[in-house]
All heavy atoms as TSV, in Angstrom:
chain	resi	resn	atom	element	x	y	z
A	1	MET	N	N	-15.692	12.060	-1.073
A	1	MET	CA	C	-15.449	10.674	-1.415
A	1	MET	C	C	-14.029	10.299	-1.017
A	1	MET	O	O	-13.123	11.109	-1.132
A	1	MET	CB	C	-15.608	10.433	-2.907
A	1	MET	CG	C	-17.009	10.556	-3.434
A	1	MET	SD	S	-17.009	10.200	-5.186
A	1	MET	CE	C	-17.756	8.602	-5.137
A	2	ALA	N	N	-13.880	9.061	-0.603
A	2	ALA	CA	C	-12.571	8.565	-0.221
A	2	ALA	C	C	-11.790	8.165	-1.462
A	2	ALA	O	O	-12.362	7.693	-2.446
A	2	ALA	CB	C	-12.716	7.377	0.708
A	3	LYS	N	N	-10.501	8.357	-1.390
A	3	LYS	CA	C	-9.650	7.961	-2.503
A	3	LYS	C	C	-9.381	6.464	-2.412
A	3	LYS	O	O	-9.277	5.896	-1.337
A	3	LYS	CB	C	-8.326	8.713	-2.464
A	3	LYS	CG	C	-8.463	10.177	-2.745
A	3	LYS	CD	C	-7.103	10.839	-2.763
A	3	LYS	CE	C	-7.214	12.309	-3.041
A	3	LYS	NZ	N	-5.897	12.958	-3.060
A	4	LYS	N	N	-9.254	5.845	-3.572
A	4	LYS	CA	C	-8.929	4.432	-3.605
A	4	LYS	C	C	-7.437	4.273	-3.341
A	4	LYS	O	O	-6.613	4.956	-3.931
A	4	LYS	CB	C	-9.253	3.817	-4.961
A	4	LYS	CG	C	-10.720	3.727	-5.245
A	4	LYS	CD	C	-10.954	3.055	-6.581
A	4	LYS	CE	C	-12.419	2.976	-6.892
A	4	LYS	NZ	N	-12.666	2.343	-8.188
A	5	LYS	N	N	-7.115	3.367	-2.451
A	5	LYS	CA	C	-5.705	3.078	-2.194
A	5	LYS	C	C	-5.228	2.069	-3.221
A	5	LYS	O	O	-5.866	1.058	-3.474
A	5	LYS	CB	C	-5.532	2.500	-0.795
A	5	LYS	CG	C	-5.862	3.475	0.303
A	5	LYS	CD	C	-5.621	2.858	1.654
A	5	LYS	CE	C	-5.953	3.839	2.754
A	5	LYS	NZ	N	-5.763	3.241	4.083
A	6	SER	N	N	-4.107	2.362	-3.823
A	6	SER	CA	C	-3.569	1.423	-4.787
A	6	SER	C	C	-2.810	0.337	-4.041
A	6	SER	O	O	-2.069	0.600	-3.100
A	6	SER	CB	C	-2.653	2.133	-5.782
A	6	SER	OG	O	-1.568	2.710	-5.099
A	7	LYS	N	N	-3.044	-0.883	-4.461
A	7	LYS	CA	C	-2.357	-2.002	-3.835
A	7	LYS	C	C	-1.049	-2.250	-4.567
A	7	LYS	O	O	-0.998	-2.224	-5.797
A	7	LYS	CB	C	-3.217	-3.266	-3.898
A	7	LYS	CG	C	-4.438	-3.182	-3.029
A	7	LYS	CD	C	-5.171	-4.490	-3.042
A	7	LYS	CE	C	-6.365	-4.445	-2.128
A	7	LYS	NZ	N	-7.049	-5.726	-2.068
A	8	LEU	N	N	-0.017	-2.485	-3.805
A	8	LEU	CA	C	1.266	-2.815	-4.410
A	8	LEU	C	C	1.278	-4.303	-4.699
A	8	LEU	O	O	0.985	-5.117	-3.839
A	8	LEU	CB	C	2.408	-2.460	-3.462
A	8	LEU	CG	C	2.543	-0.983	-3.113
A	8	LEU	CD1	C	3.646	-0.804	-2.084
A	8	LEU	CD2	C	2.854	-0.185	-4.356
A	9	GLN	N	N	1.598	-4.649	-5.923
A	9	GLN	CA	C	1.701	-6.048	-6.282
A	9	GLN	C	C	2.825	-6.224	-7.288
A	9	GLN	O	O	3.201	-5.301	-7.983
A	9	GLN	CB	C	0.385	-6.571	-6.844
A	9	GLN	CG	C	-0.071	-5.911	-8.113
A	9	GLN	CD	C	-1.406	-6.479	-8.566
A	9	GLN	OE1	O	-2.086	-7.163	-7.823
A	9	GLN	NE2	N	-1.773	-6.201	-9.782
A	10	ALA	N	N	3.337	-7.427	-7.319
A	10	ALA	CA	C	4.427	-7.718	-8.232
A	10	ALA	C	C	3.920	-7.646	-9.672
A	10	ALA	O	O	2.766	-7.962	-9.934
A	10	ALA	CB	C	4.995	-9.105	-7.944
A	11	PRO	N	N	4.749	-7.220	-10.608
A	11	PRO	CA	C	4.313	-7.166	-11.998
A	11	PRO	C	C	3.953	-8.560	-12.512
A	11	PRO	O	O	4.649	-9.529	-12.243
A	11	PRO	CB	C	5.516	-6.612	-12.747
A	11	PRO	CG	C	6.573	-6.361	-11.764
A	11	PRO	CD	C	6.090	-6.769	-10.421
A	12	GLY	N	N	2.844	-8.662	-13.185
A	12	GLY	CA	C	2.428	-9.939	-13.735
A	12	GLY	C	C	1.640	-10.798	-12.772
A	12	GLY	O	O	1.171	-11.856	-13.142
A	13	MET	N	N	1.459	-10.365	-11.526
A	13	MET	CA	C	0.708	-11.155	-10.557
A	13	MET	C	C	-0.677	-10.540	-10.420
A	13	MET	O	O	-0.804	-9.353	-10.186
A	13	MET	CB	C	1.398	-11.171	-9.188
A	13	MET	CG	C	2.777	-11.722	-9.229
A	13	MET	SD	S	3.163	-13.194	-8.327
A	13	MET	CE	C	1.983	-13.455	-7.121
A	14	SER	N	N	-1.704	-11.351	-10.569
A	14	SER	CA	C	-3.054	-10.835	-10.396
A	14	SER	C	C	-3.457	-10.946	-8.930
A	14	SER	O	O	-2.803	-11.615	-8.138
A	14	SER	CB	C	-4.023	-11.627	-11.272
A	14	SER	OG	O	-4.040	-12.981	-10.876
A	15	VAL	N	N	-4.539	-10.302	-8.583
A	15	VAL	CA	C	-5.020	-10.312	-7.210
A	15	VAL	C	C	-5.537	-11.707	-6.884
A	15	VAL	O	O	-6.199	-12.348	-7.697
A	15	VAL	CB	C	-6.146	-9.267	-7.044
A	15	VAL	CG1	C	-6.715	-9.303	-5.652
A	15	VAL	CG2	C	-5.625	-7.887	-7.370
A	16	ALA	N	N	-5.222	-12.184	-5.699
A	16	ALA	CA	C	-5.625	-13.528	-5.287
A	16	ALA	C	C	-7.081	-13.538	-4.869
A	16	ALA	O	O	-7.569	-12.591	-4.261
A	16	ALA	CB	C	-4.752	-13.999	-4.131
A	17	SER	N	N	-7.782	-14.619	-5.191
A	17	SER	CA	C	-9.143	-14.791	-4.713
A	17	SER	C	C	-9.092	-15.049	-3.208
A	17	SER	O	O	-8.043	-15.430	-2.678
A	17	SER	CB	C	-9.805	-15.965	-5.425
A	17	SER	OG	O	-9.202	-17.180	-5.028
A	18	PRO	N	N	-10.196	-14.872	-2.508
A	18	PRO	CA	C	-10.187	-15.114	-1.056
A	18	PRO	C	C	-9.764	-16.547	-0.693
A	18	PRO	O	O	-9.012	-16.751	0.251
A	18	PRO	CB	C	-11.632	-14.850	-0.636
A	18	PRO	CG	C	-12.148	-13.912	-1.655
A	18	PRO	CD	C	-11.455	-14.285	-2.937
A	19	ALA	N	N	-10.209	-17.520	-1.463
A	19	ALA	CA	C	-9.839	-18.907	-1.188
A	19	ALA	C	C	-8.342	-19.130	-1.428
A	19	ALA	O	O	-7.672	-19.822	-0.656
A	19	ALA	CB	C	-10.655	-19.852	-2.057
A	20	GLU	N	N	-7.833	-18.541	-2.489
A	20	GLU	CA	C	-6.417	-18.677	-2.823
A	20	GLU	C	C	-5.552	-17.991	-1.766
A	20	GLU	O	O	-4.512	-18.519	-1.366
A	20	GLU	CB	C	-6.170	-18.073	-4.195
A	20	GLU	CG	C	-4.822	-18.397	-4.788
A	20	GLU	CD	C	-4.665	-17.841	-6.184
A	20	GLU	OE1	O	-5.173	-16.742	-6.466
A	20	GLU	OE2	O	-4.004	-18.519	-6.990
A	21	ALA	N	N	-5.987	-16.841	-1.297
A	21	ALA	CA	C	-5.250	-16.109	-0.268
A	21	ALA	C	C	-5.239	-16.898	1.040
A	21	ALA	O	O	-4.220	-16.952	1.736
A	21	ALA	CB	C	-5.860	-14.736	-0.051
A	22	TYR	N	N	-6.366	-17.514	1.383
A	22	TYR	CA	C	-6.462	-18.317	2.602
A	22	TYR	C	C	-5.519	-19.515	2.539
A	22	TYR	O	O	-4.796	-19.811	3.480
A	22	TYR	CB	C	-7.911	-18.792	2.784
A	22	TYR	CG	C	-8.120	-19.651	4.009
A	22	TYR	CD1	C	-8.252	-19.068	5.258
A	22	TYR	CD2	C	-8.185	-21.030	3.912
A	22	TYR	CE1	C	-8.443	-19.846	6.388
A	22	TYR	CE2	C	-8.367	-21.818	5.026
A	22	TYR	CZ	C	-8.502	-21.221	6.275
A	22	TYR	OH	O	-8.684	-21.998	7.381
A	23	GLU	N	N	-5.513	-20.197	1.392
A	23	GLU	CA	C	-4.642	-21.357	1.226
A	23	GLU	C	C	-3.169	-20.947	1.247
A	23	GLU	O	O	-2.331	-21.634	1.838
A	23	GLU	CB	C	-4.971	-22.053	-0.092
A	23	GLU	CG	C	-4.242	-23.362	-0.276
A	23	GLU	CD	C	-4.653	-24.096	-1.538
A	23	GLU	OE1	O	-5.543	-23.616	-2.258
A	23	GLU	OE2	O	-4.060	-25.148	-1.802
A	24	ALA	N	N	-2.847	-19.818	0.648
A	24	ALA	CA	C	-1.468	-19.329	0.649
A	24	ALA	C	C	-1.025	-18.969	2.062
A	24	ALA	O	O	0.116	-19.244	2.446
A	24	ALA	CB	C	-1.324	-18.121	-0.276
A	25	ALA	N	N	-1.929	-18.371	2.844
A	25	ALA	CA	C	-1.597	-18.014	4.230
A	25	ALA	C	C	-1.323	-19.272	5.051
A	25	ALA	O	O	-0.379	-19.322	5.836
A	25	ALA	CB	C	-2.731	-17.213	4.850
A	26	TYR	N	N	-2.145	-20.290	4.876
A	26	TYR	CA	C	-1.949	-21.557	5.592
A	26	TYR	C	C	-0.618	-22.195	5.186
A	26	TYR	O	O	0.173	-22.616	6.032
A	26	TYR	CB	C	-3.106	-22.508	5.286
A	26	TYR	CG	C	-2.903	-23.890	5.844
A	26	TYR	CD1	C	-3.135	-24.147	7.195
A	26	TYR	CD2	C	-2.470	-24.936	5.041
A	26	TYR	CE1	C	-2.944	-25.416	7.723
A	26	TYR	CE2	C	-2.268	-26.202	5.555
A	26	TYR	CZ	C	-2.509	-26.446	6.893
A	26	TYR	OH	O	-2.314	-27.695	7.409
A	27	PHE	N	N	-0.371	-22.269	3.884
A	27	PHE	CA	C	0.855	-22.871	3.371
A	27	PHE	C	C	2.081	-22.107	3.864
A	27	PHE	O	O	3.092	-22.708	4.229
A	27	PHE	CB	C	0.788	-22.878	1.838
A	27	PHE	CG	C	1.935	-23.577	1.165
A	27	PHE	CD1	C	2.182	-24.914	1.362
A	27	PHE	CD2	C	2.772	-22.876	0.305
A	27	PHE	CE1	C	3.235	-25.555	0.739
A	27	PHE	CE2	C	3.825	-23.503	-0.326
A	27	PHE	CZ	C	4.050	-24.841	-0.108
A	28	ALA	N	N	1.984	-20.783	3.910
A	28	ALA	CA	C	3.094	-19.950	4.374
A	28	ALA	C	C	3.401	-20.226	5.843
A	28	ALA	O	O	4.558	-20.343	6.232
A	28	ALA	CB	C	2.761	-18.478	4.163
A	29	ARG	N	N	2.351	-20.333	6.664
A	29	ARG	CA	C	2.566	-20.621	8.089
A	29	ARG	C	C	3.196	-21.991	8.286
A	29	ARG	O	O	4.112	-22.154	9.082
A	29	ARG	CB	C	1.233	-20.586	8.847
A	29	ARG	CG	C	0.743	-19.222	9.182
A	29	ARG	CD	C	-0.384	-19.257	10.209
A	29	ARG	NE	N	-1.432	-20.221	9.911
A	29	ARG	CZ	C	-2.504	-19.985	9.154
A	29	ARG	NH1	N	-2.678	-18.802	8.614
A	29	ARG	NH2	N	-3.403	-20.927	8.945
A	30	LYS	N	N	2.712	-22.991	7.567
A	30	LYS	CA	C	3.208	-24.359	7.735
A	30	LYS	C	C	4.652	-24.508	7.269
A	30	LYS	O	O	5.409	-25.287	7.840
A	30	LYS	CB	C	2.331	-25.353	6.960
A	30	LYS	CG	C	0.934	-25.482	7.486
A	30	LYS	CD	C	0.893	-26.065	8.873
A	30	LYS	CE	C	0.871	-27.561	8.798
A	30	LYS	NZ	N	0.707	-28.198	10.083
A	31	CYS	N	N	5.041	-23.772	6.246
A	31	CYS	CA	C	6.363	-23.947	5.644
A	31	CYS	C	C	7.351	-22.844	6.008
A	31	CYS	O	O	8.493	-22.879	5.575
A	31	CYS	CB	C	6.230	-24.024	4.128
A	31	CYS	SG	S	5.238	-25.428	3.598
A	32	GLY	N	N	6.909	-21.853	6.760
A	32	GLY	CA	C	7.807	-20.770	7.151
A	32	GLY	C	C	8.159	-19.838	6.014
A	32	GLY	O	O	9.297	-19.370	5.911
A	33	LEU	N	N	7.198	-19.549	5.155
A	33	LEU	CA	C	7.405	-18.656	4.024
A	33	LEU	C	C	6.584	-17.393	4.218
A	33	LEU	O	O	5.743	-17.327	5.107
A	33	LEU	CB	C	6.937	-19.339	2.726
A	33	LEU	CG	C	7.571	-20.669	2.363
A	33	LEU	CD1	C	6.818	-21.322	1.229
A	33	LEU	CD2	C	9.023	-20.473	2.001
A	34	THR	N	N	6.817	-16.420	3.362
A	34	THR	CA	C	5.925	-15.267	3.345
A	34	THR	C	C	4.712	-15.643	2.495
A	34	THR	O	O	4.762	-16.589	1.695
A	34	THR	CB	C	6.605	-14.026	2.739
A	34	THR	OG1	O	6.881	-14.283	1.352
A	34	THR	CG2	C	7.877	-13.674	3.472
A	35	GLN	N	N	3.637	-14.890	2.632
A	35	GLN	CA	C	2.440	-15.181	1.840
A	35	GLN	C	C	2.694	-14.976	0.357
A	35	GLN	O	O	2.171	-15.725	-0.473
A	35	GLN	CB	C	1.277	-14.323	2.302
A	35	GLN	CG	C	0.705	-14.770	3.622
A	35	GLN	CD	C	-0.546	-14.001	3.991
A	35	GLN	OE1	O	-0.874	-12.991	3.380
A	35	GLN	NE2	N	-1.221	-14.476	5.006
A	36	ASP	N	N	3.514	-14.006	0.011
A	36	ASP	CA	C	3.833	-13.778	-1.396
A	36	ASP	C	C	4.596	-14.954	-1.991
A	36	ASP	O	O	4.336	-15.378	-3.113
A	36	ASP	CB	C	4.654	-12.499	-1.569
A	36	ASP	CG	C	3.849	-11.247	-1.280
A	36	ASP	OD1	O	2.604	-11.295	-1.427
A	36	ASP	OD2	O	4.459	-10.236	-0.910
A	37	GLU	N	N	5.567	-15.474	-1.238
A	37	GLU	CA	C	6.331	-16.634	-1.715
A	37	GLU	C	C	5.429	-17.849	-1.880
A	37	GLU	O	O	5.520	-18.571	-2.874
A	37	GLU	CB	C	7.458	-16.969	-0.734
A	37	GLU	CG	C	8.575	-15.957	-0.692
A	37	GLU	CD	C	9.567	-16.220	0.423
A	37	GLU	OE1	O	9.186	-16.804	1.461
A	37	GLU	OE2	O	10.740	-15.831	0.252
A	38	ALA	N	N	4.553	-18.075	-0.914
A	38	ALA	CA	C	3.650	-19.214	-0.980
A	38	ALA	C	C	2.699	-19.088	-2.168
A	38	ALA	O	O	2.477	-20.055	-2.903
A	38	ALA	CB	C	2.857	-19.338	0.318
A	39	LEU	N	N	2.157	-17.896	-2.383
A	39	LEU	CA	C	1.249	-17.673	-3.499
A	39	LEU	C	C	1.970	-17.871	-4.827
A	39	LEU	O	O	1.438	-18.476	-5.751
A	39	LEU	CB	C	0.661	-16.263	-3.412
A	39	LEU	CG	C	-0.412	-15.906	-4.430
A	39	LEU	CD1	C	-1.607	-16.847	-4.330
A	39	LEU	CD2	C	-0.853	-14.475	-4.224
A	40	ARG	N	N	3.195	-17.386	-4.929
A	40	ARG	CA	C	3.983	-17.565	-6.149
A	40	ARG	C	C	4.232	-19.051	-6.419
A	40	ARG	O	O	4.079	-19.525	-7.544
A	40	ARG	CB	C	5.315	-16.821	-6.031
A	40	ARG	CG	C	6.111	-16.803	-7.319
A	40	ARG	CD	C	7.397	-16.008	-7.224
A	40	ARG	NE	N	7.258	-14.747	-6.521
A	40	ARG	CZ	C	7.875	-14.459	-5.360
A	40	ARG	NH1	N	8.660	-15.326	-4.795
A	40	ARG	NH2	N	7.702	-13.287	-4.796
A	41	MET	N	N	4.578	-19.813	-5.374
A	41	MET	CA	C	4.825	-21.241	-5.546
A	41	MET	C	C	3.556	-21.983	-5.977
A	41	MET	O	O	3.598	-22.865	-6.838
A	41	MET	CB	C	5.370	-21.846	-4.251
A	41	MET	CG	C	6.777	-21.407	-3.919
A	41	MET	SD	S	7.330	-22.015	-2.329
A	41	MET	CE	C	7.433	-23.762	-2.655
A	42	MET	N	N	2.433	-21.607	-5.365
A	42	MET	CA	C	1.168	-22.250	-5.726
A	42	MET	C	C	0.811	-21.976	-7.185
A	42	MET	O	O	0.375	-22.879	-7.907
A	42	MET	CB	C	0.040	-21.737	-4.819
A	42	MET	CG	C	0.123	-22.246	-3.405
A	42	MET	SD	S	-1.026	-21.465	-2.275
A	42	MET	CE	C	-2.538	-21.423	-3.175
A	43	ARG	N	N	1.009	-20.744	-7.627
A	43	ARG	CA	C	0.683	-20.408	-9.017
A	43	ARG	C	C	1.631	-21.081	-9.993
A	43	ARG	O	O	1.225	-21.510	-11.072
A	43	ARG	CB	C	0.698	-18.899	-9.196
A	43	ARG	CG	C	-0.494	-18.265	-8.543
A	43	ARG	CD	C	-0.546	-16.801	-8.732
A	43	ARG	NE	N	-1.780	-16.256	-8.171
A	43	ARG	CZ	C	-2.020	-14.986	-8.040
A	43	ARG	NH1	N	-1.135	-14.101	-8.420
A	43	ARG	NH2	N	-3.160	-14.580	-7.514
A	44	GLU	N	N	2.910	-21.192	-9.651
A	44	GLU	CA	C	3.860	-21.892	-10.516
A	44	GLU	C	C	3.476	-23.362	-10.634
A	44	GLU	O	O	3.523	-23.942	-11.719
A	44	GLU	CB	C	5.275	-21.758	-9.966
A	44	GLU	CG	C	5.880	-20.389	-10.159
A	44	GLU	CD	C	7.245	-20.255	-9.494
A	44	GLU	OE1	O	7.755	-21.242	-8.922
A	44	GLU	OE2	O	7.798	-19.140	-9.537
A	45	ALA	N	N	3.081	-23.979	-9.525
A	45	ALA	CA	C	2.662	-25.384	-9.551
A	45	ALA	C	C	1.410	-25.556	-10.396
A	45	ALA	O	O	1.286	-26.525	-11.154
A	45	ALA	CB	C	2.424	-25.882	-8.132
A	46	GLN	N	N	0.475	-24.624	-10.282
A	46	GLN	CA	C	-0.748	-24.682	-11.080
A	46	GLN	C	C	-0.435	-24.541	-12.563
A	46	GLN	O	O	-0.993	-25.247	-13.392
A	46	GLN	CB	C	-1.729	-23.588	-10.648
A	46	GLN	CG	C	-3.035	-23.608	-11.404
A	46	GLN	CD	C	-3.855	-24.848	-11.133
A	46	GLN	OE1	O	-3.844	-25.358	-10.030
A	46	GLN	NE2	N	-4.539	-25.324	-12.130
A	47	ASP	N	N	0.474	-23.633	-12.905
A	47	ASP	CA	C	0.861	-23.446	-14.300
A	47	ASP	C	C	1.530	-24.699	-14.850
A	47	ASP	O	O	1.265	-25.099	-15.977
A	47	ASP	CB	C	1.801	-22.255	-14.454
A	47	ASP	CG	C	1.102	-20.925	-14.230
A	47	ASP	OD1	O	-0.150	-20.883	-14.286
A	47	ASP	OD2	O	1.814	-19.929	-13.991
A	48	MET	N	N	2.382	-25.326	-14.054
A	48	MET	CA	C	3.054	-26.548	-14.484
A	48	MET	C	C	2.049	-27.673	-14.689
A	48	MET	O	O	2.156	-28.437	-15.641
A	48	MET	CB	C	4.133	-26.955	-13.489
A	48	MET	CG	C	5.332	-26.041	-13.518
A	48	MET	SD	S	6.566	-26.384	-12.247
A	48	MET	CE	C	6.859	-28.110	-12.431
A	49	ALA	N	N	1.055	-27.789	-13.821
A	49	ALA	CA	C	0.035	-28.827	-13.950
A	49	ALA	C	C	-0.810	-28.588	-15.190
A	49	ALA	O	O	-1.180	-29.532	-15.889
A	49	ALA	CB	C	-0.840	-28.860	-12.706
A	50	THR	N	N	-1.112	-27.353	-15.499
A	50	THR	CA	C	-1.905	-27.018	-16.673
A	50	THR	C	C	-1.141	-27.352	-17.951
A	50	THR	O	O	-1.701	-27.933	-18.867
A	50	THR	CB	C	-2.278	-25.529	-16.671
A	50	THR	OG1	O	-2.953	-25.235	-15.448
A	50	THR	CG2	C	-3.155	-25.169	-17.843
A	51	VAL	N	N	0.128	-27.015	-17.983
A	51	VAL	CA	C	0.947	-27.294	-19.161
A	51	VAL	C	C	1.085	-28.795	-19.355
A	51	VAL	O	O	0.939	-29.304	-20.464
A	51	VAL	CB	C	2.339	-26.636	-19.025
A	51	VAL	CG1	C	3.273	-27.124	-20.107
A	51	VAL	CG2	C	2.204	-25.128	-19.077
A	52	THR	N	N	1.330	-29.536	-18.295
A	52	THR	CA	C	1.497	-30.990	-18.393
A	52	THR	C	C	0.210	-31.645	-18.849
A	52	THR	O	O	0.229	-32.513	-19.708
A	52	THR	CB	C	1.903	-31.569	-17.007
A	52	THR	OG1	O	3.088	-30.909	-16.596
A	52	THR	CG2	C	2.143	-33.052	-17.091
A	53	THR	N	N	-0.913	-31.234	-18.322
A	53	THR	CA	C	-2.190	-31.829	-18.670
A	53	THR	C	C	-2.591	-31.505	-20.092
A	53	THR	O	O	-3.004	-32.389	-20.852
A	53	THR	CB	C	-3.298	-31.327	-17.714
A	53	THR	OG1	O	-2.894	-31.599	-16.389
A	53	THR	CG2	C	-4.620	-31.994	-17.996
A	54	SER	N	N	-2.436	-30.263	-20.515
A	54	SER	CA	C	-2.899	-29.868	-21.829
A	54	SER	C	C	-1.998	-30.382	-22.955
A	54	SER	O	O	-2.469	-30.593	-24.052
A	54	SER	CB	C	-3.010	-28.351	-21.920
A	54	SER	OG	O	-1.752	-27.765	-21.782
A	55	SER	N	N	-0.727	-30.597	-22.689
A	55	SER	CA	C	0.171	-31.037	-23.754
A	55	SER	C	C	0.221	-32.559	-23.878
A	55	SER	O	O	0.791	-33.073	-24.806
A	55	SER	CB	C	1.581	-30.501	-23.499
A	55	SER	OG	O	2.119	-31.094	-22.331
A	56	GLY	N	N	-0.411	-33.243	-22.947
A	56	GLY	CA	C	-0.297	-34.701	-22.881
A	56	GLY	C	C	-1.100	-35.439	-23.898
A	56	GLY	O	O	-0.612	-35.865	-24.932
A	57	GLY	N	N	-2.346	-35.624	-23.662
A	57	GLY	CA	C	-3.148	-36.524	-24.469
A	57	GLY	C	C	-3.269	-37.811	-23.693
A	57	GLY	O	O	-3.586	-37.787	-22.502
A	58	GLU	N	N	-2.984	-38.923	-24.334
A	58	GLU	CA	C	-3.039	-40.206	-23.619
A	58	GLU	C	C	-1.685	-40.504	-22.974
A	58	GLU	O	O	-0.647	-40.203	-23.530
A	58	GLU	CB	C	-3.412	-41.331	-24.582
A	58	GLU	CG	C	-4.842	-41.236	-25.058
A	58	GLU	CD	C	-5.246	-42.454	-25.881
A	58	GLU	OE1	O	-4.574	-43.494	-25.713
A	58	GLU	OE2	O	-6.206	-42.344	-26.631
A	59	ARG	N	N	-1.752	-41.143	-21.838
A	59	ARG	CA	C	-0.516	-41.520	-21.131
A	59	ARG	C	C	-0.013	-42.840	-21.662
A	59	ARG	O	O	-0.782	-43.733	-22.000
A	59	ARG	CB	C	-0.799	-41.631	-19.630
A	59	ARG	CG	C	-1.180	-40.300	-19.035
A	59	ARG	CD	C	-1.595	-40.422	-17.604
A	59	ARG	NE	N	-0.467	-40.889	-16.802
A	59	ARG	CZ	C	-0.551	-41.180	-15.526
A	59	ARG	NH1	N	-1.680	-41.068	-14.878
A	59	ARG	NH2	N	0.513	-41.580	-14.851
A	60	LYS	N	N	1.287	-42.957	-21.715
A	60	LYS	CA	C	1.897	-44.217	-22.149
A	60	LYS	C	C	2.098	-45.100	-20.946
A	60	LYS	O	O	2.483	-44.643	-19.883
A	60	LYS	CB	C	3.237	-43.951	-22.841
A	60	LYS	CG	C	3.090	-43.170	-24.119
A	60	LYS	CD	C	4.439	-42.944	-24.747
A	60	LYS	CE	C	4.285	-42.137	-26.020
A	60	LYS	NZ	N	5.564	-41.861	-26.648
A	61	SER	N	N	1.900	-46.400	-21.121
A	61	SER	CA	C	2.082	-47.347	-20.012
A	61	SER	C	C	3.506	-47.813	-19.909
A	61	SER	O	O	4.246	-47.883	-20.795
A	61	SER	CB	C	1.199	-48.553	-20.194
A	61	SER	OG	O	-0.143	-48.152	-20.225
């Protein structure tokens, strides 16, 4: 049996889904970043959007 190769990843970062990895690769190419940097930025933006949406409620005019 073949041994499983362990993937190196940053602590606290989960494995990217295929769609997320594809989008990060595209974003990295367009902006001149590494794929890791692009993925980190995308996840930070997603976390910020989740926090803003869940803590809101109704918007004030």
